[in-house]
C-alpha positions in Angstrom: -13.0 7.4 20.4 -9.6 6.2 21.4 -7.9 4.3 18.6 -4.5 3.9 20.4 -2.8 5.7 17.6 0.6 6.8 18.8 2.6 7.4 15.6 2.3 8.9 12.1 2.5 5.3 10.7 -0.3 4.3 13.0 -2.4 7.2 11.8 -1.6 6.5 8.1 -2.5 2.9 8.6 -5.8 3.7 10.3 -6.7 6.2 7.6 -5.8 3.8 4.7 -7.7 1.0 6.2 -10.8 3.1 6.6 -10.7 4.4 3.0 -10.1 0.9 1.6 -13.1 -0.4 3.6 -15.2 2.2 1.8 -13.9 1.0 -1.6 -14.9 -2.6 -0.7 -18.6 -1.5 -0.8 -18.5 0.4 -4.1 -17.4 -0.5 -7.6 -14.0 1.1 -7.9 -10.4 0.0 -8.3 -8.3 1.2 -5.3 -4.8 2.6 -6.1 -2.4 2.9 -3.1 1.1 4.1 -2.7 3.7 1.5 -1.8 3.7 2.8 1.8 0.3 1.3 2.4 1.5 -2.1 1.4 4.7 -1.6 3.5 2.4 -0.9 6.5 0.7 -4.3 6.0 -2.7 -2.8 5.4 -5.1 -5.5 4.1 -5.7 -4.6 0.4 -8.9 -5.5 -1.4 -8.6 -7.8 -4.4 -7.8 -5.8 -7.5 -5.9 -3.1 -5.7 -3.2 -1.4 -7.7 0.1 -0.5 -6.0 1.9 2.6 -7.1 5.7 2.3 -6.6 7.1 5.8 -6.4 10.1 5.6 -4.1 13.6 4.3 -5.1 13.6 2.1 -1.9 11.1 0.7 0.5 10.6 1.2 4.2 10.6 -2.6 4.2 14.3 -3.8 4.4 13.4 -6.9 2.4 13.4 -4.8 -0.8 16.7 -3.3 -1.9 15.3 -1.3 -4.8 12.2 -0.3 -6.6 12.6 -3.2 -9.0 12.6 -5.8 -6.3 9.6 -4.1 -4.7 7.7 -4.0 -8.1 8.5 -7.6 -8.8 7.3 -8.8 -5.4 4.0 -6.9 -5.7 3.5 -8.3 -9.2 4.3 -11.8 -8.1 1.7 -11.5 -5.4 -0.9 -10.7 -8.1 -1.1 -7.0 -7.8 -1.2 -4.7 -10.8 1.6 -2.1 -10.3 2.1 1.4 -11.5 5.8 2.5 -11.7 6.2 6.2 -11.1 9.6 7.9 -11.4 11.5 6.8 -8.4 
C-alpha cells in the first residue's frame, strides 16, 4: 500500500490518525501529546492533550502557557507535564 508518506511528520500523522480511529470504536478516552494536535490530526471528542514541550512546533504559540490556554479554550482537557 502506498500512503504517499515522505516525512517523519507524515508517518507520525498517519499512525496517530489510525490509532485515534480505533479509539472511536471503543469506550476509551484518548490522550495525545501536543505534537498530534500540532499536526492537525482530527481528534475525537473528549481527547485529552498532554502539553510536554516548552514551545510548540506551531509558531502561533510562544510558550506552553499559550498552547495550554488555546487547547483548553477549544474544549479539550489538558495535562501539563514538566516542560
